N, C-alpha and C positions, 0 to 999 in steps of 0.2 A: 186501564180504564178507556183509553182512546180506542183500542182494538174492540173492546166490548161494545162501546157505544156505536162504532161503525157497523159492526156485525148486526147488532140488534136493530139498527135503523133499516137495514135491508130486509131483515126477516119480517118486519112490519110492513114493508113497502108493497107487499102483495095486495094489501087492502086499500092502497092509495092509488090515485090516478097520477099519471105522468104529466108533467107540465113543461112544455117548451113551445112557444108560439111558432107558427109556420113562418119560414123565411120569405120576405118579400122578393119580387123578381130580381131587383137590383138595388138592394139597400145602400144608402149612402155610407153607413158605418155598420160594421159587423162585430158582434160580441164574440170574442174567441173563447171566453171562459168555459162554456160547456165542452169544447173540444180539448182544452188543456187539462181538465180534471182527469186524473187517473181512473181507469176502470177500477171499481171497488173490488171486484173479484174476477178471476179468469176461469179456472177449472174447478169442478166440484165432483167428489165421489162419495157415495154413501157407504158406511161400514157394513160388513156382512150381516150383522144383527140389527142394523137400522138405527142404532143408538147415537151415531155420530156422523158428522160430515167432515171430510178433509177438503180444505179450500185453499187455493193459491191466491195471495193478495199482492198485487204489484205496488211497490213503493217507488220512490223517485229513481233510485239507482240500483235496485235489487228486487227480488221477489221472495216473499215469505210463504211458508205453508202453515196454516192455522187449523187446528182441530176444534170443532164446535159441537157442543152437546146439543142434540136435537131437541130435547125436552124443553129447554128454556133459552136456547140460542146463546148460551154462555161459551166464550172461548176457553178451552181447558189447557191448551199448550200451543206452542209454535216452534218452528225451526226456521232459522234465517241465517244466511251466510254473510260474508263481507260485501263491500261495494263491488258491483258488476257481477254478482252472483244471481242466478235464477234457478227456479225449480224446473228441472227438465221433465220429470214425471214422478208419479208417486203411486203406491199400491197398498191396499189393505191386505196385509199378509194373513191376518186373522182378526177376530173381533176387537182386540185391544191394541194392535200394533200396526204402525204405518212405516213403510220403507220409502225413503226419498232419495232420488237421484239429482245431483246438483250439476249445473252447467255455468259457463261464463258467457257474458255478453257485454262487449265494450261499446255501448251506444245503442240508441233506440232502434236503429236500422240494421244492426248487426245480427247475424245468424248465430244463435247460441251454440257453443262448443261444449259438449258433454265432458266433464272432468274425469269421469271414472271414479267418482266419490259417492259412497252410499251412507246414509244416516238412517237411524230408526228411533222411534219414540212411541211410548204408550199413549193412548188417548187421554189418560188422566195426567199426563206430563211426567210420569215416572220413567226411569230407565232410559234416559236419552243417551244415545251411543253413536259414535262414529264407527260404522261397521268396517269400512275399507276406504283407502285413499292411496293414490300414487305417492303421496308424501309420507305415508306411514301412519300408524295410530299409536296411541299410548294407552295405558291402563286406566287413566283417570276418567271420570264421568265427563259428559259434555260432547260437543261436536267439533272441537278445534283439532285440526291436524297437527301432528308433530313434524315440522319441516326438517328434512334430512338432506345431506349433500348428495346421496345416491337415491334416486327414485326407485320405487318398487313397482308393483303392477297396478294398472288402472282397472277398476272392477265395475262392470255394468250389469244392471238387472236384466234378467231374461224373463222370469215368470215366477209366480207363486207355485207352491207344490200342494196339490190336493192330498189330504190325509196327513200332511206333515206341516202343521201350522207354525212350527218353530223354525222352519227352513225355507229358503228360496233358491232358485236356480240363478246363477250368475255366470258371466264370462269375464275372464281375467287376461289382460294384455300387458306385455312388457312395455314400459315406456321407452326403453332404448331400442335400437335397431338390431340388437344381438339376437333377439328371439321374436320374430314377427308373427308367430303363430299363436292364436288365442286358445286359451284353455277353458273348458266348461267345468264349473265347480258347483258344489252344494254348500251354501253359506248358512250357518246358524245365526239367526237375527238377534239372539240373546247373548251368545258367547263369542261371536266373531269367528268361530272355527270354520275352516273351509276344507272340503274334501274334493280331490280331483276326480272327475268323471271321465273326461276324454280330452283330446287335443284336436283342434280343427285341422282339416287337410288343406286349407287355403288361407292366405293372408287376409287381414281386415275382415274377418268373418262375422256374420250375424247368424243366429240360430233360431229354429222353431221347434217347439216341443208339442207333443200330443196331449190329450186331456189327462193322461196318467202321469205326465211330467217326464216322459221319455223324450230326450232330444234326438230328433230324427233327420233334421235338415241342417246343413251348413251352407251358407251363401257368402261369397266374398270375391276378391279380385287380387291378382298378383301385381307386380310392378308394371306389367303391360296394360293394366287397367281393363283387361277382359274379364267379365264376370263368369264365375263357375259355380254350379250348383251340385252339391253332394248329398247323398242319402244313405241312411243305414236303418235297419229295421229295429234294432235295439242296442243297448249299451254293450260294449265288448266286441261288436262286429266291426269289420272294416268299412270305411266310407267308400261308396262307389259314385263315380261321376255320372250325373244325370244330364247336365247341359254345360257346354263350353261355348261361350260367346265367340271365341276365335274360330270355331268350326261352324256353328249354327247361324252366326251373325244376328243373334237375338238374345235377349236376357229373359230368364225365367226366375221369378221371385216367389218363394213359398209364402203362403198366407195362413195356412193352418190345415187342420184335419177334420174329417167328418166325425160325428159323435162317437161312432164305433171304431174310429181309427183306420178304417179300411181304405179310405180315399184321401188323397191329399189335394189341396186347392192351390193353384199357382196363378200368378199374373204373368202372362206370356206376351212378349212383344211380337208384332207381326212386321213383315217386310214393308207393307203399306198400311196406312190407317192406324187407328188406335189399338191399344193393347186389349187382349181378351182375358177373361178368367176361365180357366179350364180345370177340370178334375183330372187327376192322374192316379192310376191304379199301380201301386208299387209292385204288386204281385205279377201283373201281366204287362206292365209298361204301357197300357192303353191310355190315350188322351181323349177327352171329350169336351167340346166347347160348351160352356154354361152361359156366359154373359158376354156380350160385346155391343157397345154403343157405336152407332155409325160415325160419331164425331169425336167423342172424348174418351180418355182413359178412365179407369176406375178412380174415383176421388177418395173414397174412404170405404174400408171393408165394414160390413154390417154383421154383427155377431148375435148369436142366440143369447138367452138370458144368462147363460153361464159365463159370458164374456170371453169364451175361447173358441167356439165353433162357428166358423163363417157360414152365413146363410144368404149373403147377397152383397151388394155394393151400392154406393151412391155415386152419381155422376154429375159433374159441374158443366152445365150448358147454359140454357136461358134462365135456369134456376138450379136447385139441387133436386135431382130425381133419384128415388130409391128403386132398385130392381132386385129380384130375389131368384135363387135357384129353383125354388118351389113356391109358387104363390099360395098354395094351400097350407104351407107350414104355419103353425100357430103364431109364431113370432112375426112372420110376414103379415099375417092378417092383423095382428096387433099394430104393426107399423102403419098399415093402410087406414086403420081407424084413427090413429093419431094424426095422420096427414089431413084427414077431413076435419078433425077437431081444431087443428091449428091453421086451417085455411091456406094451405100451400106454403107456409113457412118450412124451412128445413128442420127436421127433427132427427135427433140421434140419442140413443141410450148411452150414457156415460158409465153406468154401473147399476147393480141391482143387489138386493139383499139375497142371502144364501137360499132362502125359501122361495124366492121369486115373487113375493107378495108386493114388494115395493120397488119401483124403478125410478132412477133419476134421469130426467130428460133434459137435453140441451136444445133450445129452440131459438132460431135466428133467421135473419133475412137480410136483404140489401138495405133495409131501413131500420132494422133492429139489431143492435150490437150484441144481443144475446141474453136469454133468460133461462134459469134452471127451474124445472118443475119436479115435484115429487108426485109420482103417479101410483095409486093403489090399484093393483090389478084385480082385486076382489070387488071394491066399491066403484071402480071406474072413475074415481075422482082425481083431478090434478090440482095441486096447490103450488103456486109460485113461491119459491123459497129464497132465491138469490137472483139478482140482476147485475149485469156488468155495469150498465149506465142507465139507471132508471130515470134520469132527468131528460133523456131523449124520448119524445113521443113518436113512435113509428109513423103514425098517420100524418105527422107534420114534416117528415123528412122526405127529400126528393128520392124518387125511385131510380133504379138502375136497370137498363135493359141490354140484352145481348144484341150485338150487331155482327154481320158477316159480309164479306166482300172478297174480291179476288185481287191478289197482287199482280204486278205487271207481267210476271211470268206464268200467271194462271193459278198459282198456289192459293188455296182457300185460307183466309185469315178470319179470326174471330176476336172480338173484343167486347167492351162494355161501355155504354154511354150513360152518363148521369147528367140530367138537365135541371135547371132551377125550377122550383115549384111555381106554378102560376105564370110562367114566362109566356109572352105573346108568341104566336106562331111565326115562323120565318127564321132566317139565319141570325145567329147571335155570336158574340165573342166566344172563342173556344180555347181551351188549354189542352194540348196533347201531353199525356202523362205516361211516358214509357216506364215500365217496371225495372227493378234492379235484377241482379243475378249474374249474367243473363240466362244461362243455360239451365233448363229444367224448372225454373221458376215461372209462374204464370199468374195473371190477374184473373179474378173470379167474380161471381155474383155474390156480393156481400157488402157489409158496411165498411167503407174505406174512408179513413179520416181525411186524407188529402182531397179526395173527390167530393166529400161532403162539404168541407170548408170552401172549396173553390165554387161549388154549385151555390152555396149560401151567399157567396160574393157576387153571384150573377152570371157565372160562366157555365157553358157546357163543358163537360170533361170527358175526354175520350181516352180510354186505356186499351191498348192493343197488344195482343199476344203475337208478336212478330215471330218469325221462324227461329228455332232454337229454344223457344219457350217449352215448358212442359205441358202435359194434359192432352196432347193430340197425337201421340204415338211416336215411335222410334224415327220414322222417316222425317217427320216434321222437326224433331229435335236435331237430327243429324244435318238437316238443311242449314242449320246455323253454324256448322263447322267453318272456322276461319273466316267468318263473315262479319266481324267487328267493322263497322263503318262501310260495309258492303251491302249485301242483300238484306241483312237485318235492318239496316238504316233505310234502304229502299222501301221496306214494308211500312215503316213509319211515315215516310213521305207519301206513299200511296194511300195510307189511311187518312192523312190530312186532306189530300185532294178528293178522296171519296166523300168526306164530310162536307166539303164545299159543294160538290156536284149534287149531293142529296139535299141541299138546302139547310143543313144543320149548322154549318159554320159560316160566318161572315169572313170572306177571303181577306179582308183588310184588317181583321182583328183576331189573329191567331198567335199564340205563344207556345213554346215547348219547354217543359219543365220536368226534371226527374232527379232521382237520388241514386247514388252508387253507379251501376251501369247506366241507369236512367239519366244521371248527370252527364256521363260521356255522350249518350245519344242526343241529349239536348244541345250540347255544344257542337257535335258533329252535324246535327240537323241545321243549325245556324250557319255552319261553314259550307255545307254542301248545297243548301237551298237558301241563299241569302235573300231571295225575294218572297219566300213563302211565309216566314215567321216575322212578327214584329219585335219579339224579344226572346231571350233564352235564359233559363235559370238552372244552375247545377248545384246540388246539395250533396256533400260528401262524395264527390265524383272522382272517377279516374280519367285522366286526360293524357297521360304519357304511357302508351302501350309497351314500349321497350322496357320501361321501368317496372311495369306490372309483370311482364314476362320474366324478367330477371328475378323479381321477388318470389314469384310462384316456383320457379325452377330451383331456387336455392333452398327451399324448405324440405324437399324429399325427391326421391326418384320418381314416385308417382306424380308429384307436382310438376316435375319437368316434363313427364309424358303428357300430362294434361295440357300444359302450356303449348307444347308443340302440336298436339292434336287439335285443340280447340281455338287457339289464337294464331298459330302458324309460325313461320320462321321469324325469329326476333328481328332480323335485319330488314324485314319487309314491313314492319309495323309503324315505323316513323311516319310514313305517308298517310297513315290512318289515325294519327294522334292529333286531337284538337289543339294541343299545345304548339304544334308546328303549322297550324292552319289559321292562326288568329287573323292574318291579313285578309282572309276571305270572309270573315264575319263582319257584317255591316249593321248589326242591330245591337242595342244595349244588352248587357249581360249582368246577372246577379249570381254571385258565388258564395257559398257558405261551407265551412269545414271545421272539424275539431282537431286540436293539436295532439290528442291521444289516439287518433284513428289508426288501427292496425290493419284494417281491411283496405282502406283507400287513404294512405298516408297523406298528411296535410301538404306535403311537398307537391303533390299533383295540383292542388288548388293554387298554391303560391306561384308555381311556374305558369299556370294558366293565366293568373292575374297579371303577371309580369309581361307575358306575351301579348295580352290584349292591350295593355297600356302602351307597349312599344308600337303596336299597330294603330294606335289612336282610337280604339274601340271604347266607348263609355262602359265602365265596369264598376259595380258596387260589390263590396265584400263584407262578410261577417265571420269572424273567427272567435272561437272560444278555446283557449289552450288546454282546458281541463275536460273537454268533451271528447267523445270517441266517434264511432260510426253512426251518427245521428245524435241529437241533443237529448239528454235526460232531464236536466234541470228545468223546472216549470217556467221560471222567468226567462231562461234562455230560449225555450220553445216559444214563449210569448213574443219575444223580440224577433225570433226568426220569422214566424208567420206574419207579424206586423210588418216587417221589412218586405217580405215576399208580396203581400197584398199591396203595399205602397208602391212596389216596383211594377206590378202588373197593371195597376189602375190607370196610369197615364196612357198606356198602349191599348188596353182593352175596354176601359170605361167601367169597371166594376167597383165594388165596395172596398173601403179600407177598414182597418181594425179600429175599434173604439179606443 
């Protein structure tokens, strides 16, 4: 009943106005409740016949997939795993059956790790089945894995199969190191029967099939972490090497094929600047540039109504911009009309009915957490059917704008500034918010919870894509090599000083706060620039780089290669570890961590706390032994943000939580 009531409420919300008052410039007290409430829904896809929606619903410590009958908004079935499980992705294999891939996430800031576990269920709730799992399966109904002492193969979804609604393409990987080469298989989603089609020519491979279901690309990397791209024309042929990063010094990633299968589309790195999208003719070997933004890499591939054929890409710069291979393509013209209708918000098709009459659209912006619309291509009518957080009124939320400036060595940097609504002109208190990762991750133009909370408390919030971040090409990413605490940290310092010069930030009221790598950067910022920041806060951070290097190296040979390449010699990392620089920190510090954190073990924070206390630095801490990499529990998140705002307020003068 609870699920039905929640779903029905959102289905009716399209006729209701959103209600949340605009935040005052610097309110004395801030209501955290709107930010603590879970998104009601995350991702939605319509069934091929248009009769059902498949919807992911975030719960406190897991994510469920719910199937909703479109006619009356009634939930008909759901699939949900145990604690720390999330739905990685899901596919309508045919009109009645959904295939679901499960992942693990140990904390709200953790990156989900795909389990290699597939489930399936009919839209009416019948024939629930665990299709494959590295823990094995049994013959009984349901989705519970039979745990065995010897693990089997992890199985990952590749694609549905046109003309074969009872089967899908999957890849199967041995969990042990004895067989690192992935197999391509055909899986019957009713009987679990799997048939071997081919073996990958490279470790850790991913695959791309054409519109007929023929797997033609394999892309992966061996223990040297150099990416290799292989191609074959059809099943039974030998794979041939198309690109080897060790030779070309760039990566090429397959995106898909033209509708007739004659051309392949690749995302190709360049020696300088952002990646390009190119076409490649397998018959002649000819490459042709199709799209390249002067600043940013392709953000998302845009597909035709079939959901398979690439027609363009979106780019994340000052907002999200869509570009197409052929502006005259019918779906490109369709996108252009949608952009006008939604007044510049980002628009993306998530799915469409098999006949193309109805399309499900996802619409979002820096002030809108996201809405789903059902669009009828015949009547040209769009109806809002789901909202992630309908209690936020976009017009009442602060806007985010892109900013750009030069680092001290001349490298162009880009970031995003969120300022309080209605704030008076002139310098104001600022929070520098470095993102986690660090490599390949990037901040973008979108609704960011931390930025919105801090702006509502009266602060300008600056998020900077320092070197090593993604979205700006290979050279920008590689510029972060072994620069923990070095040039990456300089970029954050340069960003702070730029904000002061531009009259954005009050130089006497700046704090630095971040999570994961951002926590590391916050403490390093306070250590390297003791006169620049008034305070520093680290959430689930890493502060002892030799410990991190050791942990990464112990997991696998590729992990050891990564640690050496991206972090450097372990013996040189102590001098760039905040835990060893506490005596240089002259401002108060707030630390928070979870005892079950596997990505940034709590020992990092405890050692940092100990070092700060020994150095006489004022330090506040918040620990929850049953939380992981970011707090899940609502009351724990309330306590965390309450403590964070209370910590910032004396130094910056903003609001505290109610």
